[in-house]
C-alpha positions as CSV (number, residue, x, y, z in Angstrom):
1,M,23.9,48.0,46.2
2,G,21.8,45.0,46.9
3,I,21.5,41.9,49.2
4,R,24.6,39.5,50.4
5,M,24.0,36.4,52.1
6,A,26.0,33.7,54.0
7,I,24.4,30.3,54.7
8,E,25.4,27.2,57.1
9,D,24.7,24.0,58.9
10,A,22.6,24.3,61.7
11,S,21.8,22.0,64.4
12,E,17.2,22.5,63.9
13,G,14.9,24.5,62.2
14,V,15.8,27.7,60.2
15,F,17.8,31.0,62.2
16,V,18.0,33.8,60.0
17,R,19.6,37.2,61.0
18,T,19.8,40.6,59.2
19,A,20.2,44.0,59.3
20,L,17.1,45.7,58.1
21,H,16.5,50.0,57.5
22,G,19.3,49.9,60.0
23,E,18.1,47.5,62.7
24,L,18.8,44.4,63.6
25,Y,16.4,41.6,63.2
26,E,16.5,37.5,63.8
27,T,14.3,34.4,63.8
28,R,14.4,31.2,64.6
29,L,11.5,28.9,62.7
30,P,10.5,24.9,62.6
31,L,11.3,23.5,59.4
32,D,7.7,22.9,59.1
33,A,7.0,26.7,59.6
34,E,3.9,28.2,58.0
35,A,3.1,31.6,56.1
36,D,2.4,34.6,58.8
37,R,1.4,37.9,57.7
38,S,1.9,39.5,61.0
39,G,5.1,37.9,61.1
40,G,6.9,41.8,60.8
41,P,10.1,42.6,58.3
42,L,11.1,38.6,58.6
43,R,7.8,37.4,57.6
44,F,9.1,36.3,54.0
45,V,11.1,33.6,56.0
46,G,8.2,31.4,57.1
47,A,6.5,31.8,54.2
48,A,9.4,31.0,52.1
49,I,9.8,27.5,54.2
50,A,6.1,26.8,53.2
51,A,6.5,27.6,49.5
52,L,9.2,25.2,48.9
53,R,7.9,22.4,51.3
54,D,4.8,22.4,49.4
55,R,7.4,22.0,46.1
56,D,8.8,18.6,47.6
57,V,12.2,20.2,49.0
58,R,13.6,18.6,51.5
59,L,14.8,21.5,53.7
60,R,18.0,21.1,56.3
61,P,18.6,23.2,59.1
62,A,20.4,26.5,58.3
63,S,21.7,29.7,60.1
64,V,21.7,32.5,57.9
65,W,23.2,36.0,57.7
66,V,21.4,38.3,55.1
67,H,22.7,41.7,54.5
68,A,20.7,44.6,52.6
69,S,21.7,47.8,51.8
70,L,18.1,48.1,49.5
71,P,16.1,50.7,51.2
72,A,12.6,50.1,51.8
73,G,10.2,52.1,49.8
74,R,12.1,54.1,47.6
75,G,11.5,51.8,44.4
76,F,14.1,49.0,44.4
77,S,12.4,46.1,44.9
78,S,13.8,45.6,48.2
79,S,10.9,43.2,49.8
80,A,11.2,41.2,46.4
81,A,14.8,41.0,46.5
82,F,14.6,39.6,49.7
83,C,12.4,36.8,49.1
84,L,14.3,35.7,46.1
85,A,17.3,36.0,48.6
86,I,15.8,33.5,50.8
87,L,14.5,31.1,48.6
88,D,17.4,30.6,47.1
89,A,19.7,30.2,49.6
90,L,17.5,27.6,51.3
91,S,16.9,25.8,48.0
92,R,20.8,25.6,47.6
93,H,20.9,24.4,51.1
94,A,18.7,21.5,49.7
95,G,20.6,20.7,46.9
96,V,17.8,22.2,44.6
97,R,18.7,24.6,42.0
98,W,15.5,26.2,40.1
99,T,16.1,28.2,37.0
100,A,15.4,32.2,37.5
101,E,11.8,32.1,36.0
102,E,11.2,29.1,38.3
103,L,12.9,31.1,41.4
104,A,10.8,34.8,40.2
105,D,7.1,32.4,40.0
106,I,7.6,31.2,43.9
107,A,8.6,34.6,45.1
108,F,5.6,36.0,43.3
109,H,3.7,33.3,45.0
110,V,4.9,34.0,48.7
111,E,4.4,38.0,48.4
112,S,1.3,37.7,46.8
113,E,-0.4,34.7,47.4
114,L,0.8,33.6,50.9
115,L,1.6,37.0,52.2
116,G,-1.4,39.2,50.8
117,V,1.7,41.9,49.6
118,P,-0.3,43.7,46.7
119,C,2.3,43.1,43.8
120,G,2.5,42.1,40.6
121,R,5.4,39.9,38.8
122,L,7.7,42.5,37.4
123,D,9.7,42.7,40.7
124,P,10.8,39.8,41.1
125,M,11.2,39.4,37.4
126,A,13.6,42.3,37.2
127,C,16.0,41.1,40.6
128,V,16.0,37.6,39.3
129,A,17.6,38.0,36.5
130,G,20.7,40.2,37.5
131,S,21.3,41.8,34.9
132,P,18.8,44.6,32.9
133,V,15.6,43.4,31.2
134,F,13.3,43.5,29.2
135,L,9.9,42.6,29.6
136,Q,7.2,42.2,27.2
137,W,3.5,41.4,28.9
138,T,0.9,39.4,27.5
139,G,-1.3,39.1,30.3
140,D,0.7,38.4,33.5
141,R,3.2,36.8,32.2
142,A,6.4,38.0,30.4
143,P,9.4,35.8,29.3
144,L,12.7,36.5,31.1
145,R,15.1,38.4,28.1
146,R,18.1,39.6,29.3
147,V,19.6,42.9,27.6
148,P,23.4,42.8,26.6
149,V,25.1,46.1,27.6
150,G,26.4,47.9,24.0
151,R,28.6,50.1,25.9
152,T,29.6,50.8,29.6
153,T,27.0,52.6,31.4
154,H,27.3,55.0,34.6
155,L,24.2,55.4,36.4
156,V,23.4,56.9,39.8
157,L,20.7,56.0,41.9
158,G,19.7,58.0,45.0
159,A,17.4,57.0,47.5
160,F,15.1,59.9,49.1
161,P,15.6,59.8,53.2
162,Q,12.0,59.0,53.7
163,H,9.7,56.3,51.7
164,R,6.7,57.4,49.6
165,D,3.5,55.8,50.0
166,T,3.8,52.8,47.1
167,M,0.4,51.8,47.8
168,K,-1.6,55.5,47.3
169,I,0.6,55.8,43.5
170,L,-0.5,52.5,42.7
171,T,-3.7,52.6,43.3
172,A,-4.1,56.1,41.8
173,L,-2.9,54.9,38.7
174,S,-4.7,51.8,38.7
175,E,-7.8,53.6,39.2
176,R,-7.3,55.8,36.4
177,W,-5.7,53.2,33.9
178,R,-8.9,50.6,34.2
179,S,-11.8,53.3,34.5
180,P,-14.0,52.7,31.7
181,L,-14.4,56.5,30.9
182,S,-12.6,56.9,27.2
183,A,-12.3,59.9,24.6
184,P,-13.7,62.6,24.5
185,L,-15.3,61.7,27.8
186,E,-11.7,61.3,29.8
187,P,-11.6,63.8,32.3
188,P,-7.8,65.0,32.1
189,D,-6.2,62.8,35.1
190,I,-7.3,59.5,33.4
191,A,-6.3,61.0,30.1
192,A,-2.9,61.8,31.5
193,V,-2.3,58.6,33.3
194,R,-2.9,56.8,30.7
195,E,-0.8,58.8,28.1
196,A,1.8,58.2,30.7
197,V,1.7,54.5,30.6
198,A,1.6,54.3,26.5
199,V,4.6,57.0,26.8
200,W,6.2,54.2,29.5
201,G,5.9,51.3,27.5
202,A,7.3,52.9,24.2
203,T,10.3,54.7,26.0
204,A,11.2,51.1,27.9
205,T,11.6,49.3,24.1
206,R,13.6,52.5,22.9
207,G,15.6,52.6,26.1
208,A,16.8,48.6,25.9
209,R,17.5,49.4,22.3
210,A,19.7,52.3,23.2
211,L,21.4,50.0,26.0
212,V,22.4,47.4,23.5
213,D,23.8,49.8,20.9
214,G,25.1,51.7,23.6
215,D,23.8,54.9,22.6
216,L,24.1,56.7,25.4
217,L,22.0,60.0,24.2
218,A,19.0,57.8,23.3
219,L,19.1,56.3,26.4
220,G,19.1,59.3,28.3
221,A,16.6,61.1,25.6
222,A,14.0,58.0,26.3
223,M,14.7,58.4,30.5
224,N,13.6,62.1,30.2
225,E,10.5,61.3,27.9
226,A,9.5,58.8,30.7
227,Q,10.0,61.7,33.4
228,G,8.0,63.7,31.4
229,A,5.3,61.7,31.1
230,Y,5.2,61.3,35.1
231,D,5.2,65.2,35.4
232,R,2.2,65.6,33.1
233,A,0.3,63.0,35.2
234,A,1.6,64.8,38.4
235,A,0.3,67.4,37.6
236,Q,-3.4,65.9,37.0
237,V,-3.7,63.5,40.2
238,D,-1.9,65.0,43.5
239,A,-0.9,61.1,44.6
240,L,1.8,61.7,42.0
241,A,2.9,64.6,43.1
242,A,6.7,64.2,43.4
243,P,8.5,67.6,44.6
244,R,11.4,66.6,45.9
245,L,12.0,64.2,42.5
246,T,11.5,66.4,40.3
247,D,14.0,69.1,41.9
248,A,16.3,66.5,41.8
249,C,15.8,65.6,37.9
250,H,16.4,69.3,37.1
251,R,19.2,69.4,39.4
252,L,20.5,66.5,37.5
253,L,20.0,67.9,33.9
254,E,21.4,71.0,35.0
255,N,24.5,69.1,36.2
256,G,24.9,68.1,32.6
257,A,23.0,64.3,33.4
258,L,22.1,62.7,29.8
259,G,19.0,61.4,31.4
260,A,16.8,61.2,35.1
261,K,13.8,59.8,36.1
262,F,11.9,58.3,38.5
263,S,12.0,54.6,39.6
264,G,9.8,51.8,40.8
265,A,6.4,53.4,40.9
266,G,7.8,56.9,40.9
267,G,7.0,59.5,43.6
268,D,9.6,61.2,46.3
269,G,11.3,57.5,46.7
270,S,14.3,57.7,44.4
271,V,15.9,58.9,41.5
272,V,18.0,57.6,38.8
273,A,20.4,59.4,36.4
274,L,22.6,58.5,33.4
275,A,26.1,60.0,33.7
276,R,28.4,60.4,30.4
277,D,31.5,58.4,32.3
278,A,32.4,57.4,35.5
279,R,34.3,60.7,36.3
280,H,30.6,62.8,35.8
281,A,29.2,60.0,37.9
282,E,31.2,61.3,40.5
283,K,30.0,64.8,40.0
284,L,26.0,63.6,39.7
285,A,26.5,61.8,43.0
286,A,27.6,64.7,44.6
287,V,24.6,66.4,43.5
288,L,22.9,64.1,45.2
289,Q,24.3,63.9,48.0
290,S,24.1,67.8,49.1
291,R,20.3,67.1,49.0
292,N,20.3,64.5,51.7
293,L,20.0,61.4,49.0
294,T,21.1,57.6,49.7
295,V,23.3,57.2,46.7
296,W,25.0,54.7,45.0
297,K,27.6,54.5,41.5
298,V,26.1,51.9,39.2
299,P,28.0,51.3,36.0
300,L,27.1,49.0,33.7
301,E,29.6,46.6,32.5
302,S,29.4,46.3,28.4
303,R,29.3,42.2,27.4
């Protein structure tokens, strides 16, 4: 699960070919390409070229093949991962190495400022680390803190057949989180969203500690508490309703999952489950496959 790339010299420009969402896309752009917001799935290529050129990277002609197995619109940060991969490949081909934080900053610039994608810094920060991370924000910044895994941890990820409306969910959450109304005048929907955001922050902290300690029971409990807060918010906010996610979580827990929760912005996009061991992960994967989800088994190896 993820993105693999191959890059080699070319005679001119940048040629990119990739399979995205089951379709083959390709584009050839000059080394002086600019960002084009109407450029379709490969619009990240021109924007990446422009961003690197603005940072005085002397790009070399290249042919790039990208294999991406991350489905779009499912809470797996597929666009951030693709953008990071293109930036890293073109930079390395030009003999330039960025730190993880620098690369994440450039990716955010490409997505948010050059292409106008309504995104934050979390996705590129999470993708660039290549490992579990704990992000504690001050404004729109957070130091990149990788979380050492204390015990091999088996996750099972499932993507639903159709993507959810991410912007609808994020807009519903943002509007209520930023509402000027406060208790005791808070309508139930605003109160539920604010409670959920507080719970997600607290459970992320406890979950990171449990991952470090190798405490699977505590990690699963944190996941379930986070999902419970999402369910309570969804009961008050129609945009968050996710009946397939709720059903999947219930079935996973019935089959012994230690934890099961939404991924990304939530909705019927994807689900993440915590298995007891590798054999149990196979069982949970079968549960999701029986409901027509695309499934990945992801072991986090202890370090």
